[in-house]
N, C-alpha and C positions, 0 to 999 in steps of 0.2 A: 504491501500500499504505501503510494505514494505520498507528501503533504505537501500541498501547495498555497503558500498564505497570499491572503489577494485586502487586507487588513492595513490600515494605516498602521506602525505602531504605536500613536496614542488614543489610538480609538480606542476606546470599552474597558482603560485601565480602571484599577479597581479606586477608589474615593478615596477614603479615611483622612488623613491628613496630610495624604501627600499633593490635594490644593493647595495650601498652601506654597507647598513647593512648587508646585504649576505657574500658581501666582507670581513667585520671584521667576520664574525664567521667562517668562512675557514679559516683566517690565524690565527684565536686564536689556533681552530682546531689541526693547522700544527705544529702552533709552540708547541703546548703540548702533542702530540701525540708520540715523543721522550721520554716525562717523566718518569723516571726508576720506578717501582711499587714494595714497597720493598718485599724484601724476605719471612718476616716472616708470621705470620699465618694472612691471613687475617679476619677481622671482621665479624663476624656473624650477617645481619642486615634480620630484619624481618617485615612485613607490616602486618597489619590486612585483610586489603582490596587490590583488580586490583587496583584502582586509584593510590592507597598511593602510592604499588609494584613501578609502573609506574615513580613517580615521585623520589621514591628510588635509583630505576635501570641508573634515568641520573643522580645522585651525585655518585653513584659506581661503574659506567662504570669503565672498566680498572681494578678495584681491588678486585671487588666481586658481586653476579650477589643476590642481594635482594629473600628472600622465603618469601609466602605469608600462612598465619595463615587459611583463610576461603576460602575454597575450591567454584569453580564458583557455585556448584550444592547447595550449604548451604547458609542460610540467614547468615547474619553478627549481623541481631539483635537475633534470635531465634539458636546460635550456640552451641552446645552440646561440649563441654570444652573435649576432650579425653585424655587420657596420652599421646602419639604423642602431642599433643595444651601445654600439661604443659612439653614434651620435649624440643619442638621447644622455649619455653618461657627463661627457663634456658638457654641452647646453645646460646640462642642471644644476642650479646655484646649492641643492642640496638632494640629496636621494637619503631616502629613506629604505630598511631593510630589517628582516632578521636576525641575519649571520648567516654563516657559512654551513650552521647545521641544518639549515633550512634551503636558501638556495646555492646550493651547494658549487655549481655551472657559474658562477654570476660571481662569486669570492672574488676572484682574481681581477677580473674586468674592473669590480664598483674600486675596489683596492686601486687599481692602475689610474683607472681612468677619474672618479667621482671630482668632485671639488669640494664637497663637504657632505658629511654621512651624518645619519641616527641610525645607530644596533641597536634596534629591539632591547635585542637579549643583552646588551650590556648597558641598561638604562637602569639605575640604583635604585632599588627598594622594589624590582618586578618581582612578582609570585613565581616563582619556575619548577615546573615537577619534572619526574624523570620515567623513560620506557622502560618498561617492564623485560624482564629478560626473556628471549627468544627461546624460543625450538634450534636446536642444532642441526637439525636434522627435518625435510620439506621440500618442497620443490617453490620455487622461486613465483612469487603472485604479479601479474605485470596484468593490469585491472586493461578491464575492454575499453572501459568509454569515460567522461568527464575529464577532470584536470590533471590524471595524474594516467592518464593513460600511455601506453605500452613504454614506461618504464621499471626501474624500479627506485625502490630508495637505497642509500646508504646511509650512513651513521644510524639505525637503528636501535643501538642502546645510549643510555645515557641521556641527555637533554631532549626532552620532547619540544619541539620546537613552534608550537602551536599557540603558543603567547594570547594569541590577538581574542580568542575565546575568554578569558578570564575578561571583566569591564572594569579589573581595578590596575590592569596592565596596560589597557588602553588608555586609564588616564594619565600613566603613568608617561607613557609610550607619547601623548600629544601633549602634554605640560614641557617635556625637553626638545619637543617640535616648535613650541609655542615658542619658548627662550632662547631657538637658535634661529628662526626664523624675524625675533624682532632683531637680532646682532647683526644678520645678515639685510634685511629691511626696519630698520630701524624708523622710516617715515610711517608705516603700517602697523606698529608695535601697536597703538592701542585696539587698532580691528583684531591683532592674533590673541592677546589677551580678554577682549569680550568675544573672541568665536571660542575662547577656552573654557571662560567662564560659566557660559550658555551650554557648552556642551558636556562639564561636570554635572551641572544639572539636569540633562537629559539623562546621562548615564545612569544619576541616582532615582531618577523616576524611573528609569526601564528596571533597575535593579529592584525596587521597589516592587513593581510589575509582577517580574517574574517572579518573586520570592513569595507573593498573597497567590498567583497562579499557581505555583507547581507547590506549595506548603500542603494541601489534602491528601500529596500522593508518595510522601518522602520516603515512605515504606513497601513502597511498591517495592517489589521483581520486576526484576527485565535485562536482559541482552543486549553486547552490541559486538557489530561486526568485529571493530577492533577499537583497540580505546585510541579512539577522537574523540574524547568529547572532553576529557580528564579535567581541561582546568575549569569545564562551562562547570561540572559535575562538582567537582570541589568546590567551589563559589556558590554556589545553589543545596548543598545538601543532599546530592545527589549519588547512589552506588550502586551500579550496576554487580550481577549476579554471576554471569556467564561471557565471557570474551571465545569468538571463533578465531580468530585470525589475533595471536599477539603480534604480530606486526605487520602491515599494509604489503609486503614484498614476500611473506613466508607465507606460503599454503601448508596449511596446518596436513602431517601428514597423518596414515592409514589408523593406527592406532590414537594419535589424536580425534580424529575425525567419530570414529566410533564409541570413545567416551565421550563427546556429546552430543551425539544421540543417546545418548544412555541417560544421561544430565537432563535434557531437553525434556526426553518421555517421564522423567520423575518430580519435577519441577514444573508448579505452577507459575508462569511466567507474563507480567503485561505484556511483552512483544519486543521487540527485536527491533533495535536502532541500528538503523545503515549511514552509510556515508558515500561517498565518489567512489570509493575505491572500491566497495561493496563487489564480491565474485559469486554470479546467481548458481553455480554449478557447486563453488563452495558452499553455501548456505543450504540447499538443497539437499545434499548428505547430509549434514548434517542437522539438519532437524527432521530428517526421514517423513515419518506420516504426521507428525505433529504439526497442527494447526495454530501457526500464531501468528498476530497482528504486526505488520513490517508496515516501518516508517522511513521513508528517508530523508536525511537533514543533510540542508546546506549548509559544510562547514566554511567556506569559501567563499561565499556570494556571488556563485557562479549564477545564479538567475537574480542579481539585483544591478541595479546600474549607479554609477558611483555619484553619491551627490553629498550634499553636508549632514544628511540625518541616514544613510545607509548602513552605517554602522552599527545605530539604532536598531534600525529593523531588522539586517544582520542577527542581535539579541533576541530582538522579539521573538522572530521568525523560529529559533530554534527553541524559545521556551515553548512557543505553543505544539511543535512537532514532539517535545515529553509531552506536555500535556494533553493532545492528541494519542501519543502511546499511552497514557494510561487508563485517562477519560472512554477509551472504547473499548478497552476491557470490562 
């Protein structure tokens, strides 16, 4: 079952005390909406992947539109650097990236050609989680579609680089980004700081919304295709019971699949949460005859267009996907 969200993330939010926060957000937006934008050339901002582009767009709103280095159709792990990539890296006043743990094949080019960078994984105070140990046996899993299509992952142990799925991390990255842009483009410092203030308020709103939406379901058991959601899960108090593939590049072996089939048959689970790397054949083998509600969530913003509120939409969609997983059970 595939979940498609068509709701605006601010519609239908639970009310309670968040009305005060909403009013504050509106007042901040109105207060700074008339801030002049410097007539000088706006800085060129580039982000390696869409989730980081979304965060950057929230900070550069009204000044410039950040560009993305890795197209949706290509993998950020095995992205082929082209002359156009180098050109954008040279043109960009600031490049936002996660780090070599994620954009493996871009790391050298970023270090060689970028004028200035914000490396998300190097931001102080970031919540960082680690990938679980993987099986040493099994077949290489090459996803059939999506942003990870046709490639294998490197660095499958150690730091989990999907830091953008934690809203506190997004706020930390946005803060450093606003500081760096203010230094590069002091004429628009007030705009960047105002955008940061607005983004912080919106992050608080979406946190409260997700918490209230998921609160009734925190004890619901569920499975995941692989450990793609742990930043979101740990922030919002969720915990899965089963993982089909410990890594999105290693297919579980026959012994593991048979063990999974027994586990699925013996446990009553709300659903299976999938992401873009999910392999249909592996899932069918693991489930056997078990009929389970399946929800596919977009963790990288493939279905979203970059905008100042796209990151909020990304987190809202993920919260709604989990809520649908539990409420449909």
